[in-house]
N, C-alpha and C positions, 0 to 999 in steps of 0.2 A: 513868164508864165509861172504860176504858183506851183511849188513842188507837191502841194496836196491835191492837185487836179491837173494832170498833164497827159500828154500823148507823145509817143515816139514813133517815128517811121525809120526803119532800117532797110538799107539795100539788101542786106542779108543778116541773118541772126542764127546763133547756135542753140538749138533746142535739143531735147532728149532724142529726137529722131535724126539729128544731124543739122547741116546747114540748110536753112530755109530762105527763100527769096522774098523780097518785098513784104516784110513783116511790119504790122502796125500794132502797137500796144497802147492800152489805156490804163492809167494808174490811178488808184483810189486814194482817199485821204489817209488811209492806214499804210500807205506805201506797199500795196499789193496789186498784182496784175488783176484788173477786173474784166478785161476783154483782150482777145488776141485774134488777129486775122492774118492768114497767110495769102500771099498774092493780092495784097490790098493796094488801093490807090492812096497816095500821099495827100494829107489834108493841110490846109493853109496854117493851121495852128500847130502842126507836129514839129517837134525837134527832129532834125534830120541827121542821121549818122550812116557811115559806111557799113561796118560790121559791128554787131551788138553781141556781147558776150555776157552770160549770167556770171556774177561773181560766184566764187566757190565757197562752200561751207568748210571751215576748219573743223574737222570732226574730232580732233583730240587736243585738248589744251589743259595744262596745269598752270594757271596763271602765276601762282606764287613762285614757280621755279624760274621765271624771268629774272627774278631778283639776284640770282647768283649765276646766270648764264655767262660763261666765259671764265669764271673764277676757278673752274675745275681743270683747266688746261695746264696742269702742272704735274710732273712725274712725282708720285708719292710711294708707289708700290710696284715691284717688278711684275706683279700680276694684277695690275690695274684693270678694272672692268666695270661693268654695270654695278656690280655689288659693292665695290669701293666707292664709286660715284654716289651710291644711295646714302652712304653715311653722311656725305656733305649735303645731300638733299635734305636729310633729317634736321641738320643744323639750320638750314634756311627755314624750314617749316617751323621750327621752334621760335623763330623771331617774329612771325606774322601776328598782327592784330587786325580787327576789322578796319581801322583807319589806314594802316599801311597796306593791307591787301587791296583796299579800294584804289589807293594811289598807284600801286603796281599794275593792277588789272586795267585801269583807265588808260595809262600810258601804252600798255601792251595792246589793248583793243583798238585804240586809235591807230597804232601802227599796223595792225591786221587790216583795218579798213583801207588804209592807204596802200596796201601791198597785195590786193587782189582778192581778199576775203570779204564776204558779205554777211556771214553768220559764223558763230562759234559754238561748238559743243564743249562745255566746261565740265571736265571730269573732276568733281570736287569732293576730295576727301579730308579736307581740313576743316573739322567740325567744331572742336572745343578749345578751351583755354589750354595753355601749355602743360598744366598738370593733369589734363583730362577731364576737368570739371566742366559741365555744360555752361554756356553763357546764359545770363538771365533771359535774353532773347535767344532761344535755342538755335535759331538759324541766322545768328548775327554775321557770321562769316560769309554765308551763302548770299545774305542779303546785300553785303558789300559788292559781291560779284554782280548781282542783278543791277545795282545802281551804276556801277562802272560800265557795263554794257549799254545801259540806257543812255548815259551821258556821252558815250563814245559814238552813239548812233549805230551800233553793231547788234544784229539779231543774236539772240541767245537761246540755246537748248541747255538748260542747267540739269546736270546729272549728279545728284547727291550719291555718294558711294558708300556701300555697305562693306565694312572692313572689320573682321572679328578675330581672326587667329593669325599666328605668325609663321605658319608653315603647313605642309600637308600632314604633318604629324600631330596637328592640333595644338601646338605649343602656344602659350599666351603671348600677347603683343609686348614688345619691349618698352622701356621708358621713353624712347624717342618716338614711339608710335601711339602714345596715349591720346594724342589730339585726334587721331584718325578713328579710334575705336567707338563703335555704337552697338548697343543691343538692338534687336529688331524694333522694340518699342520706341527707343530714341530715335532710330532712323526714320520711322513713319511719323513721329512727331515733327521732325525737320521737314519732311515731305509735306505734311499738313500745313505747316506755317508758310511754306512757299507757294502752295496751290493758289491762293488768292492773288498772287503777283502775276499770274499768267495773262497774257494778252497778245495782240498781233505781233509783237516783236520778242516775246518770251514764251518758251515751251518748256515743260517739265518732263523729264524722263527719269531713268534709274540706271545706276551703275553698280555692278558687282566688281570689287577691285581685281580679283583674280581667283582662280580655282584654289590656289594655295592660301588664300585669306578667308575662306569660308568652308565650313563642313558641308558635305552633300545635303544633310538635313536642313541646315540653316539656309542654304541657297534655295532649296525646293520651297521651304516655308515662306521666304521672302518673296519669291516669284508668285506664289499663290495669293499672298496678301496684296501685292502690287496689282495683280489682275483684278482681284475682287473690289478693292477699295479705291483704286485710282484709274480705273478703266485702262489697265495696262495693255490690253490687246491693241490699243491705238497709240501707244507711246513707245519711244525708243529705248532700248536696253543695250548698254555697252559693258565690255570687260576687257581687261588685258589678258592675253593668252599667248603661250608658246613664244615669248619674246627671247628667252634664254634657254640654252641647251640644258643647263642645270635644273630648270623648272620642268622640262620634258622628262628628264631622268627621274626626278623626284615623283612626278605624277605616276609614271609607270610603276615605280617601286611601291607607292602607297595605294594606287587605285587600279593597277593592272591594265592601264590603257594610256595612250598618249593623250595630251590635254584636249585637242580639238575633237578626237574620237569620243572621249569621255563625255564632253559637253553635248555633242550631237545625240549621244545615247540617252542623256538624262534631262534634257531641256527641249522645249518646243522652239528650236532655233529657226527663225524665218526672217523676212525682210525687215522686221523691226530691229534686229540685232546688228550690232557693230562689234566685230572681234578685232581688237586693236593689236597690231603687230602681226600675230599669226605667222611669225617668221619661219619657225621650224616645224613644218608639217611633213608627213609622209605623203606619198602619191595618193594613197586612199583618203586621207584627211582632206587633201587639196580638192579632190573630186567631190567629196561629200559636202564640203563647205560651199563650193560653187553651186551645187544643186539646191542648197538650202535657201538661197536667195539672200543670205546675210551679206553685209558689206565687210570687207577686210579694210581695216583702218590703218593705212600705211603712213609712216612718219619718217621719210628717208633721211633728213638731216639729223634727227635725233638718233635714229638707229645706227647711222654712221658715226655720230659723235660718241655713242656708247659702245660701239663695237659689237652690236647685236647680231649682225649677219644680213643677208640679202633675201627678201621675199621672192618666192618662185613666180615672178610676175607673168612671164610668157606663158607657162603652162596653165596658170590660173585664168589668164585671158582666153586661152584656147578652150577651156572648159566652160566658158560663159560666166566666170566669177565677176562680182562687182567690187570695185575698189573706191576709196576716197582718200584724201590726204589730210594730215594734220601736223601742226608744228610742235606738239607735245611739250618738251622741255624748253622750247623757245631759244635754242642756241642760234637758230635763224628764224626770221618771221617774214616769209615771202612766198606766196603761192607759186610763183614762177620757179623759184629755186627748188621747191619741193618737187614740182613736176619734172624739172630738168634732171635733177639727180635720181629721180625714180627711173628715168630712162637710162641716164649715164651709168648707173650702177649695174644695170643689166648688160650694157655694152662692154663694161670692164669684165664682167663675169663670162660673158659668152664670146668675147672677142669678135663682135660683129656690130654693125650699125643698124639703126631704125628697127629696134626690137618690138616696140609697141605698135606694130602695123602689119599689114599683109596686102595681098593684091586687091582685095575688096575694099580695104580702109587703109590707104597708103600714107595718109598725112598723120605723122606721129603727134605732132602738137595738138591737132584737132581732136584726135582720139583721146589723148590724155586729158584735155580740158573737158571734153564732153563727158567721159566716164567719171572723172573726179567730181564734176558738177552733179551728175545723176546720183552717185554714191553719197556724196555729201548731203544732198537733199533728203535722201532715205534716212541716213544716220541721224539727221537733225529733226526728223519728223515733219518735214515741209513738202509742199507739192513739188512735182518735177520742175526742173529748171525751165524757165520761160514758158510757163503754162499758167492758165487761169488759176488764181489763188496763190501763186508763188511770190516770194518777196521780190520787190522791185529793186533789186541791187545789181547794177550792171557796170561794165566798163565798155568803152567804145573805141573803135579804131576808124580813121578816116577812110582807109582802103577796104573794100569788101571781098577781095579775093582770098582764097584759102591759104595762100602763102603768107598773108599778113599774120596768121596764126603762128606759123613757124618762126618768122621774124620776132614776134612778141616773146615767145617762150625761150627761144634759143639765142636771141641777140639783143635782148632788151638792155638799154643803158643803165648803169648803176644809178640808183636814186630815182628811176622813173616812178611817178606818182600814179598809182592805180586806183585812187579814191573814186573815180568815175562820177 
């Protein structure tokens, strides 16, 4: 049967509402779900599976960082941390060209596709030549990302990043950050160059690097222009926030508020937004973020690799907060590993088992997969998982019982191919 015109019958399927029985899907030529029936009868032409799962959107990626993943696992400083790792990241960023970035991203995106991801949100702040001069094609590096995702067969939400200052005190960017710097005019020139590339497998959004990388006025002006010129009310907005305690302390000193509180007070944060990491929140911030509808973008293997800390997952879930997962710096590229360590980190901290569950939703693996799929779809600007209009990116299991989910997430063999 042609991949451009196919139908699937699943004994059970995981939708945003949970496990549904006897689900029939019709897929269109753009690899989108064009029809979905619950409690349907199987047709002779249908592909038949036991349990159908939506692939998860990887909601936070810096593709160029895959180039040096593993090279930083050497003792260099008794106070080694995110901030010392960042210096090695700058060195890797200085080496990238459009051709090398394409090659790195293609290899990475092929791996993502084989490891449970069906879409990627690329948080793209590598804009210019090493000396900070724009390329003749102003979006040359971003275009390399678009080509790599297309050739890998992976859906892409491209998030060009606005990055202007080096700290809450407004200091200028250092020499190693020149490739990232854009004025607002340059930033929207890049956005304008990329907009014609949108299609069924590519969506354009916007990223603010972090609160420390923009003045309050620059952030407000950029958000207003995004809304006005790019229909921003319908597009995702991402930013790093509260990843490190030093960032929280600096924000309090400079702006009189913790980062998440400050953002919620100064921007219309809603379900379009993805707050990446949000590791260090107060109880008030946690409650407010959950109420906003924004997605917390969690990257457990990167956060562990960098020593960031543990997100308050149980409390956030109890407040109704939305989560998604990303591989960020790509020390690991495996959706199952992110989900497993999201739960395992909480077990280590709380010294109890089965944290991401309760009496109403007892299956940890199903809860993790469902919520990561929902949050990933929101953060990437796509329709809810396994709904009409959603990307037709799945993996399937022969068995349809819920315990098959647990065996997949917590016992999958090394090297299992999840290309689906």
